[in-house]
N, C-alpha and C positions, 0 to 999 in steps of 0.2 A: 694199672698202666705202670708199664717199666720207662728206668729211663730215657731211653730215645726217645720214647712216643712222648713224655713229659715235656721234654727238651723241644721237639720239634713244635709242641700244642705252644709252651712258650715262645716260642720265635714265632710262628706265624698273629699269635695275639697282641706280641709286642709290635708286627710288622702294621698288622689292620687297624693297632689303637692311635700310632704313630700317623698314620693316612689320615686316620677319622678327627684325628687331631690339630692338622695343618689344613683341611680341608674344613673347619669349622674354623679355624683362623684367619683364614683367607676369605670363609663366606661372611665373617662380620665385620671386614676390616683390620683383621691386625694385622696380617700379612700381603705384602704387593700381588693384585689380580694373577689368578694362574690362567692356564687357557680350559676354558668350557664353565667355573663355575660363578664368574664377575657376572658373563653372557643371562645367568637365568633371569625368569622378569620377579617380580618381589613378590607375586602370589606364590610362586614356588618353593622359593628359600626355604619357609617356614617348613613345607613339608623334607626338603631336603637337609634340615637344616634337621627336625626330629628324628628322621632316617640316619645321619650322621651321629646324633647322639646315642642312639640303638646301637647302632656298628659299634662305637669308645664301649657304652657299658658294657655289651656282648664280650669285647676285646678284654677288656679289662678281666671278666670275670674269667676268660678261661687261660688269662694270665694268672692268675689265682689261683686257679684248679692244674695248671700246670707246674707251678714253683713250689708250692703246699707237699707236705708228706700227708699222705690218708691216715687219717684218728683208725681210723679199722683194718688197715695194715699190720698185721702181726702183731695187735693185741697180744697181751701177756694173760696168762690165766692167774687169777689169785684166789691164794688160800691165807685164808686167818688162824696164826696158832696164839699160845701165850705168849711167846720171846717175839712178834711181828707179823711178816708179811711174806710171803715167799710167790716169787714170781715166775710164769716156767714160760718162754717165749713159744708161741705157736708154733714155730719154726721148727722150736727143738723136738716139741712132742712130733712132729708129723717126718723128720729126719729118724724116729723112733721107733714111729709104725713103720719107715721102709726097710728100717735093716732087720726089724722082726718077720715081716712077708715075705723080703726077699730068702733068708732062710727056710722056707718054708720048701721040702722040696715040690717041684714040679713048675714053681713059679718061676718066669723068666724077667719080671719087667715090672715093675709097681710105681704108683704117684699116688701122693695123699695129699689127701685135705684136709684140716681141721679146724673149723668153726666153733664160736662157744654157744653155746644151748643153756637154757634154765635151769634141766637137772645134770650139768657140767661141760663135757662136750660133745659134739658129734662129731662123727670121721668116716670119708667120705674117700673108697679106695677105688682106684682102676690097675686093675692087673692083664700082664700077658700071662698065658698059662702052657702049659705044653699038653697033647693030645692024648699023651696016655693017664690024665687024671680023672677021675670023679667031679665035677667041679659043685655038685651041690656040698659032697665028703668037702671039699679042699676050701669050698666058701665059710662053712661051721667052722673048721678047725683054724683061721685065720681069723675069724670073728672074735673066736675063746682068746684065744693066744695077745691077738693085740688087745682085748679090754684087759687081760689077764695082767699084759707086762705093764701097761700105761698107767695103771693100780698101782703095781707095784713101784713103778720109779719114782713115780708123780704125786700121786694121792688125790687123783681127780677122779671122777665118778665118769663113766663113758654112756652119754644118755642112748646113743645107735654105734652102729657099725656098718655103714652100704657100702659094699661090695659091688662094682662094675667088671666085670670080665670083659676086655675089649676087643678081645683078641688069644684067640688060638697059635701058636705059634707053632710053624712045621719046621722042625729040624732040619738041616740039610749039612749033609757030609762035609768033613775038612778037608782038601784037597792040600799032598804035601807033596 
């Protein structure tokens, strides 16, 4: 979830929570009566109070989810050696992969995703290629180059490198 979505979620849940608190306070007589709630029969007040309580809890949970950062986002890979720990952010590895893959002839656009794996890291690559290349050959070349470069630069083992060719770009002539 991006910052804009987190902000919207936080704002929405804050408004919902404030409404639930105000309605509960009015229902139990701590605020002057508003239109509608004070006219409820005594039997329905318990059900309305329970519903407002659930609404309040859901609003608070959404508020918490909207303002806190996920622990899974951008975790670092840890290597231990005799001098201490070495942490490499997953975004740094993704940037390295994007650079390596974009230098392969025939690759037009590349997006990578790195996730932790018990055997090292798992890499997912989405690429757009030109129609002149052989996709199985270029895929094997990309997998080998990425695995070698990640190992050389970071020292981290690569458990898998999956490639999705999501588009074959057509080259349009430039108008000058």
